[in-house]
C-alpha positions as CSV (number, residue, x, y, z in Angstrom):
1,M,-3.3,-17.5,5.3
2,F,-5.3,-17.3,2.2
3,S,-4.1,-19.0,-0.9
4,S,-1.7,-17.2,-3.4
5,L,-4.8,-17.3,-6.0
6,F,-6.8,-15.4,-3.5
7,V,-4.2,-13.1,-2.5
8,I,-3.6,-12.2,-6.1
9,A,-7.1,-11.7,-7.0
10,S,-7.7,-9.6,-4.1
11,L,-4.9,-7.2,-5.1
12,L,-6.2,-6.9,-8.6
13,F,-9.8,-6.5,-7.4
14,S,-9.0,-3.7,-5.3
15,V,-7.4,-1.5,-8.1
16,I,-10.1,-2.5,-10.6
17,L,-12.9,-1.7,-8.2
18,G,-11.0,1.8,-7.8
19,G,-11.3,2.3,-11.8
20,I,-15.0,1.1,-11.7
21,L,-16.0,3.7,-9.1
22,V,-14.2,6.4,-11.0
23,T,-16.6,5.8,-13.7
24,Y,-19.6,6.2,-11.6
25,L,-19.0,8.7,-9.3
26,Q,-19.3,12.5,-9.7
27,Q,-16.3,14.6,-9.1
28,T,-17.1,15.9,-5.6
29,N,-18.1,12.6,-4.2
30,K,-15.3,11.0,-5.9
31,N,-12.8,13.4,-4.2
32,Q,-14.2,12.8,-0.6
33,L,-14.4,9.2,-1.0
34,V,-10.7,8.7,-1.9
35,K,-9.7,11.1,1.0
36,L,-11.9,9.1,3.6
37,L,-10.5,5.8,2.3
38,L,-7.1,7.0,2.5
39,A,-7.7,8.1,6.0
40,F,-9.0,5.0,6.9
41,S,-6.0,3.0,5.2
42,G,-3.6,5.5,6.9
43,G,-4.9,4.6,10.4
44,F,-4.8,0.8,9.4
45,L,-1.4,0.8,7.9
46,L,0.2,3.0,11.0
47,S,-1.5,0.7,13.4
48,I,-0.2,-2.8,11.6
49,A,3.4,-1.2,11.7
50,F,3.3,-0.4,15.2
51,L,1.5,-3.3,16.7
52,H,2.3,-6.1,14.3
53,F,5.4,-5.6,12.2
54,I,7.7,-3.4,14.2
55,P,7.8,-5.4,17.3
56,E,8.3,-8.6,15.2
57,L,11.1,-7.2,13.4
58,Y,13.1,-5.9,16.5
59,G,12.4,-9.5,17.8
60,G,14.1,-11.2,14.6
61,K,17.8,-11.8,14.1
62,T,18.7,-9.1,11.8
63,K,21.0,-6.5,13.7
64,N,20.2,-2.8,13.3
65,I,16.8,-3.4,11.7
66,G,15.7,0.2,12.4
67,I,18.3,1.3,9.5
68,Y,16.1,-0.7,7.0
69,I,12.8,0.7,8.5
70,L,14.6,4.3,7.9
71,V,15.5,3.5,4.3
72,G,12.1,2.3,3.5
73,F,11.0,5.8,4.9
74,L,13.4,7.4,2.7
75,I,12.7,5.4,-0.4
76,Q,9.1,6.3,-0.2
77,L,10.3,10.1,0.1
78,I,12.2,9.7,-3.2
79,L,9.3,7.9,-4.9
80,E,6.8,10.6,-4.0
81,F,9.0,12.9,-5.5
82,F,8.1,11.7,-8.9
83,S,4.6,10.5,-8.2
84,G,3.5,13.9,-6.7
85,G,1.9,12.1,-3.6
86,I,-0.7,10.5,-5.4
87,E,-0.3,7.7,-2.8
88,H,-1.8,10.0,-0.2
89,G,-4.6,11.6,-2.3
90,H,-2.7,14.4,-4.2
91,V,-4.1,14.1,-7.6
92,H,-3.3,17.2,-9.8
93,V,-5.3,17.0,-13.2
94,H,-5.5,19.0,-16.1
95,K,-7.6,18.1,-19.2
96,G,-5.3,16.9,-22.1
97,Q,-2.2,16.4,-20.0
98,K,0.2,14.0,-21.3
99,M,0.5,10.5,-19.6
100,P,2.7,10.9,-16.3
101,W,5.0,8.1,-16.9
102,G,7.4,8.9,-13.9
103,L,4.3,8.9,-11.7
104,F,3.4,5.3,-13.1
105,I,6.9,4.2,-12.7
106,S,7.0,5.3,-9.0
107,L,3.5,3.7,-8.0
108,S,4.7,0.5,-9.9
109,V,8.0,0.4,-7.8
110,H,6.2,0.9,-4.5
111,S,3.6,-1.8,-5.6
112,V,6.1,-4.3,-6.3
113,L,8.2,-3.9,-3.2
114,E,5.3,-4.3,-0.9
115,G,4.2,-7.3,-2.6
116,I,7.4,-9.2,-1.9
117,P,6.9,-9.8,1.8
118,L,3.5,-11.0,1.1
119,G,4.8,-13.5,-1.3
120,N,7.3,-14.6,1.7
121,Q,4.4,-15.1,3.9
122,L,2.7,-17.3,1.4
123,T,5.6,-19.6,1.1
124,G,6.5,-19.5,4.8
125,A,9.9,-17.4,4.0
126,G,8.8,-14.9,6.4
127,I,9.9,-14.0,9.8
128,E,8.7,-17.2,11.2
129,H,11.5,-18.8,9.0
130,L,14.0,-17.2,10.9
131,T,13.2,-17.6,14.4
132,N,10.7,-20.0,16.3
133,E,10.6,-17.6,19.1
134,I,8.3,-15.2,17.6
135,H,4.5,-15.8,17.4
136,H,4.1,-14.3,13.7
137,H,0.3,-13.4,13.8
138,A,0.7,-10.9,11.2
139,D,0.3,-13.2,8.4
140,E,-2.2,-15.4,10.4
141,N,-4.8,-12.7,10.4
142,N,-3.7,-11.4,6.9
143,S,-3.1,-7.9,8.1
144,L,-0.4,-7.2,5.4
145,L,-2.7,-8.0,2.7
146,L,-5.6,-6.2,4.2
147,G,-3.4,-3.0,4.7
148,I,-2.2,-3.2,1.0
149,V,-5.8,-3.9,-0.4
150,F,-7.3,-1.1,1.9
151,H,-4.6,1.3,0.2
152,Q,-4.5,0.4,-3.2
153,L,-8.2,1.0,-3.5
154,P,-7.9,4.9,-3.3
155,V,-4.8,4.7,-5.1
156,G,-6.7,3.1,-8.1
157,I,-9.3,5.8,-7.9
158,A,-6.7,8.5,-7.8
159,L,-4.7,7.0,-10.7
160,M,-8.0,6.2,-13.0
161,T,-9.0,9.9,-12.1
162,L,-5.8,11.2,-13.5
163,L,-5.6,8.8,-16.6
164,M,-9.1,9.9,-17.6
165,H,-7.7,13.7,-18.0
166,T,-4.8,12.6,-20.2
167,K,-4.8,12.4,-24.0
168,L,-5.3,8.6,-23.7
169,S,-8.4,7.0,-24.8
170,L,-10.6,5.2,-22.0
171,T,-9.4,1.8,-23.6
172,K,-5.7,2.8,-23.1
173,S,-6.4,4.1,-19.8
174,W,-7.9,1.0,-18.5
175,I,-4.9,-0.9,-19.9
176,I,-2.5,1.3,-17.9
177,L,-4.5,0.8,-14.9
178,L,-4.6,-3.0,-15.3
179,L,-0.9,-2.9,-15.8
180,F,-0.6,-1.0,-12.3
181,A,-2.9,-3.6,-10.7
182,A,-0.5,-6.3,-11.7
183,M,2.6,-4.9,-10.1
184,T,1.7,-5.9,-6.4
185,P,1.0,-9.2,-7.7
186,L,4.2,-9.3,-9.5
187,G,5.9,-8.7,-6.2
188,V,4.0,-11.4,-4.7
189,V,5.3,-13.9,-7.2
190,F,8.7,-12.6,-6.8
191,G,8.5,-13.1,-3.0
192,M,7.1,-16.5,-3.4
193,N,10.1,-17.5,-5.3
194,T,12.8,-16.1,-3.4
195,N,15.5,-18.4,-2.1
196,P,14.7,-18.6,1.6
197,E,18.4,-19.0,2.4
198,N,19.2,-15.7,0.7
199,L,17.9,-13.9,3.9
200,W,19.3,-10.7,3.1
201,L,16.9,-10.4,0.0
202,N,13.7,-11.4,1.6
203,S,11.8,-11.7,5.0
204,E,12.9,-9.2,7.7
205,I,15.0,-6.6,5.7
206,I,12.3,-6.4,2.7
207,L,9.4,-6.3,5.2
208,A,11.5,-3.6,7.3
209,V,11.8,-1.5,4.0
210,V,8.0,-1.9,3.4
211,V,7.1,-0.8,6.9
212,G,9.4,2.2,6.6
213,M,7.1,3.2,3.4
214,F,4.1,2.3,5.3
215,L,5.2,4.7,7.9
216,H,5.7,7.6,5.4
217,I,2.6,7.0,3.8
218,S,0.2,6.5,6.8
219,T,1.8,9.5,8.7
220,T,1.4,12.0,5.7
221,I,-2.1,11.0,5.3
222,I,-2.9,11.6,9.1
223,F,-1.2,14.8,9.4
224,E,-2.2,16.7,6.2
225,T,-4.9,19.1,6.8
226,S,-8.3,19.2,5.2
227,E,-10.7,21.9,3.7
228,N,-13.0,22.4,6.5
229,H,-13.8,21.4,10.1
230,K,-16.4,18.9,9.1
231,F,-14.4,16.9,7.1
232,N,-11.4,16.9,9.4
233,L,-14.0,15.3,11.9
234,M,-15.0,12.5,9.2
235,K,-11.4,12.0,8.6
236,L,-10.5,11.6,12.3
237,I,-13.5,9.0,12.6
238,A,-12.1,7.1,9.5
239,I,-8.7,7.1,11.0
240,F,-9.9,5.7,14.1
241,I,-11.9,3.1,12.5
242,G,-8.6,1.7,10.7
243,C,-6.8,2.0,14.0
244,G,-9.8,0.1,15.8
245,L,-10.0,-2.7,13.3
246,V,-6.3,-3.6,13.7
247,L,-6.9,-3.4,17.6
248,L,-9.7,-6.2,17.1
249,M,-7.3,-8.2,15.1
250,L,-4.5,-8.6,17.9
């Protein structure tokens, strides 16, 4: 497992890189890049959910763990009511529009939640804290960190694209993007400082909620239609690359 400093730096960099790309890419290239990155991250998130986390969660000590996975799925459904689906590439921009604070808050809640189990892993308060019978390889190969990083990059691009079409100045847009970039590291810090004895608050249950959120995001990305057959093929390839990468990490 990487150090906490490296994890936080990686999470920050993924969103910041998204903002930088927005500055240099033309609109058409930017839209296609976001969709391909999202397709790749969708395949990756779905694969780590099915191959890493769900088997280990059901092998843990928490009863009815499926309820918490379902709760996470429904939480993400509610969050996307306010975010407009920017997590899977829906960016509705109108020049001079007001700052969509509901969208920002929704994305921030999502980011903080997915950072908590990552913080649990860094301090050894994850699933392996609960049982020695499970070989918790998911934190050894950093699949959770990679999944979040791969997904936050296109979200950073989408959010910065939206911010640049608001009435905000470029400086204020960057400040808001950096504030968003800090949300997942904030969740990591919270997870690192969670009392390992308070098991209902960390490890299995929080991870199950995040896995449910991953399932909603990844399946939405995968099953959304694209505008032409050629791009559908590119998207399919990107999804399979994401899945294949996880298989190589087993």
